[in-house]
Every structure is written in structure tokens, then in C-alpha cells.
LOVO-278171 format. One line per field, with one value per residue (C-alpha): y, z, x; residue number from 1; residue in one letter. Coordinates in steps of 0.2 Angstrom, whole numbers, always signed. Layout:
<kolvos>
v	c(Y:...)
w	c(Z:...)
u	c(X:...)
nr	c(NUM:...)
rest	c(A:...)
</kolvos>
This chain:
<kolvos>
v	c(+138:+154:+163:+155:+136:+125:+120:+102:+90:+76:+92:+103:+91:+88:+77:+79:+83:+98:+105:+108:+123:+124:+133:+152:+164:+161:+172:+185:+179:+161:+165:+159:+174:+172:+170:+184:+197:+193:+192:+213:+217:+214:+221:+238:+240:+240:+250:+263:+264:+261:+262:+279:+288:+283:+285:+290:+305:+319:+314:+324:+314:+321:+311:+306:+300:+293:+286:+280:+282:+267:+256:+238:+241:+239:+219:+223:+235:+223:+209:+220:+226:+210:+205:+221:+217:+199:+205:+218:+204:+194:+207:+215:+201:+201:+184:+182:+202:+204:+222:+227:+218:+234:+243:+228:+229:+249:+247:+230:+230:+246:+258:+244:+244:+260:+266:+251:+257:+275:+273:+285:+268:+259:+250:+266:+277:+279:+284:+302:+311:+328:+333:+343:+334:+314:+299:+283:+272:+255:+246:+234:+231:+220:+201:+194:+195:+198:+195:+209:+218:+208:+191:+185:+182:+200:+207:+198:+203:+222:+221:+237:+235:+231)
w	c(-469:-467:-482:-478:-477:-491:-497:-488:-503:-496:-496:-511:-524:-531:-528:-516:-527:-534:-516:-514:-526:-532:-520:-525:-526:-515:-504:-514:-498:-500:-516:-525:-535:-551:-546:-533:-546:-558:-545:-539:-556:-556:-538:-545:-559:-548:-534:-546:-557:-544:-528:-527:-540:-533:-514:-511:-524:-513:-495:-491:-485:-469:-454:-447:-464:-474:-490:-500:-520:-519:-507:-516:-509:-489:-486:-475:-487:-503:-491:-484:-502:-509:-497:-500:-518:-515:-504:-519:-533:-521:-518:-531:-539:-542:-539:-524:-514:-522:-522:-505:-507:-514:-495:-489:-493:-493:-473:-469:-479:-486:-473:-458:-473:-476:-458:-456:-469:-466:-447:-440:-434:-449:-462:-473:-458:-463:-478:-485:-467:-475:-493:-495:-494:-502:-494:-496:-483:-479:-464:-473:-489:-500:-501:-518:-533:-545:-564:-576:-583:-599:-593:-602:-586:-580:-599:-600:-582:-586:-600:-598:-588:-600)
u	c(+419:+431:+439:+454:+449:+445:+429:+424:+428:+412:+402:+406:+399:+420:+432:+448:+459:+449:+446:+467:+467:+487:+498:+498:+514:+530:+536:+550:+559:+560:+565:+581:+592:+585:+568:+570:+576:+562:+549:+557:+556:+539:+536:+549:+532:+521:+528:+533:+517:+504:+511:+520:+509:+490:+496:+515:+515:+508:+515:+531:+544:+550:+559:+541:+538:+553:+552:+567:+570:+579:+567:+571:+589:+580:+578:+562:+555:+556:+550:+534:+530:+530:+515:+506:+509:+502:+487:+482:+481:+471:+460:+458:+450:+433:+431:+443:+438:+422:+415:+422:+438:+448:+439:+448:+467:+464:+459:+470:+482:+490:+485:+496:+509:+513:+512:+527:+537:+534:+537:+553:+559:+553:+564:+567:+569:+586:+583:+575:+575:+574:+565:+580:+593:+587:+597:+599:+606:+602:+603:+616:+620:+611:+616:+610:+620:+607:+605:+607:+594:+599:+595:+580:+570:+573:+569:+551:+545:+551:+536:+526:+510:+495)
nr	c(1:2:3:4:5:6:7:8:9:10:11:12:13:14:15:16:17:18:19:20:21:22:23:24:25:26:27:28:29:30:31:32:33:34:35:36:37:38:39:40:41:42:43:44:45:46:47:48:49:50:51:52:53:54:55:56:57:58:59:60:61:62:63:64:65:66:67:68:69:70:71:72:73:74:75:76:77:78:79:80:81:82:83:84:85:86:87:88:89:90:91:92:93:94:95:96:97:98:99:100:101:102:103:104:105:106:107:108:109:110:111:112:113:114:115:116:117:118:119:120:121:122:123:124:125:126:127:128:129:130:131:132:133:134:135:136:137:138:139:140:141:142:143:144:145:146:147:148:149:150:151:152:153:154:155:156:157:158:159:160:161:162)
rest	c(M:T:L:F:E:P:P:D:A:E:N:S:G:H:D:A:E:S:A:N:P:P:P:G:P:S:F:I:V:R:L:N:P:T:E:Y:A:V:E:L:S:L:L:K:Q:W:V:D:H:L:L:I:P:T:Y:L:S:E:R:T:P:S:S:A:A:P:W:C:P:A:W:W:E:H:E:E:A:V:A:R:L:H:G:L:W:L:A:W:Q:Y:W:T:D:P:E:A:G:G:F:T:G:P:D:T:W:H:R:D:C:L:D:P:A:I:R:E:L:R:A:P:H:G:P:L:H:R:C:M:I:S:P:D:K:P:A:H:R:P:A:R:A:V:T:W:D:L:P:T:T:S:S:P:E:I:A:A:A:A:A:P:L:P)
</kolvos>
């Protein structure tokens, strides 16, 4: 059995129904606009309050390592960051990742994702090409018609992290 295979129901001492855990969270690109807005609000909290201060604040933006302060307007960046966040939730859960989960997340998820996001031709390559001239130039306009932050779903999702 590998990490990603469900246990064999006959040998686990559980019935077949318990061998199939409930589905995990949906990937952000598969959500409807309202669900997307809620998930994006939660992702934005994680990126702004954990990822950037912990892993990106000491790195200087440049054409060799661009970052965009409006990263959520880049569809590919949102998809990559959401995948990174889902992996973080999994690997930092002691029951899932154990003692080595965070190290696995750094090695297998964080480092490759940041390299791709900040690559000279990555999804943010048109933004922040000069620390002296911050710029935001998405490859194309975001197509979602997102609810305003006054909607109840967004207000609930925007509550500060514990």
C-alpha cells in the first residue's frame, strides 16, 4: 500500500464504506464563481499572512525572481498557489505527514512551486521586473465576476486566521 492508496477494506477490519474516505477539497479552478471567491479569500489570507512573510519577504523582486503584489489576478499563479496551499494543509497535518510532513512539503511542494511562480518566464514574469518600478501586468484580464467582499460568504471567509 502506498500513501495514496486507500486501505484494503477486507484486511483493515473496517467495512467497505469506511475504506473510502470522503473526497478532499476541490481544486480552485473547478469551483463556481461564488465558491471561487470564498476559496480565493481563504487562499489570500494564507499567502499574505504565512507564505509571503515566511518565505518571500526577504527575497528582492527582480526580473530573475518576479513577484506580483496582485498575484490573485494571475490565473496560473492562483492555481499553483492553491495547489501549494492544499499540499500545505495535508503535509502539516500530523496525522497525514507525521514528523517529516513539513520537510516533505518544503522539498516537494514549496521549493518547486516558488521556482515556477518566480521564474523569468513564469506566470508573474510581466510584473515586478524592477524593484524601483513596481508594476502589475496580468497576461490577460481575470474573467471571473466575483462577488463583492460584502457578501456573507466572503465576510465569513475573510475572518482572521486563528
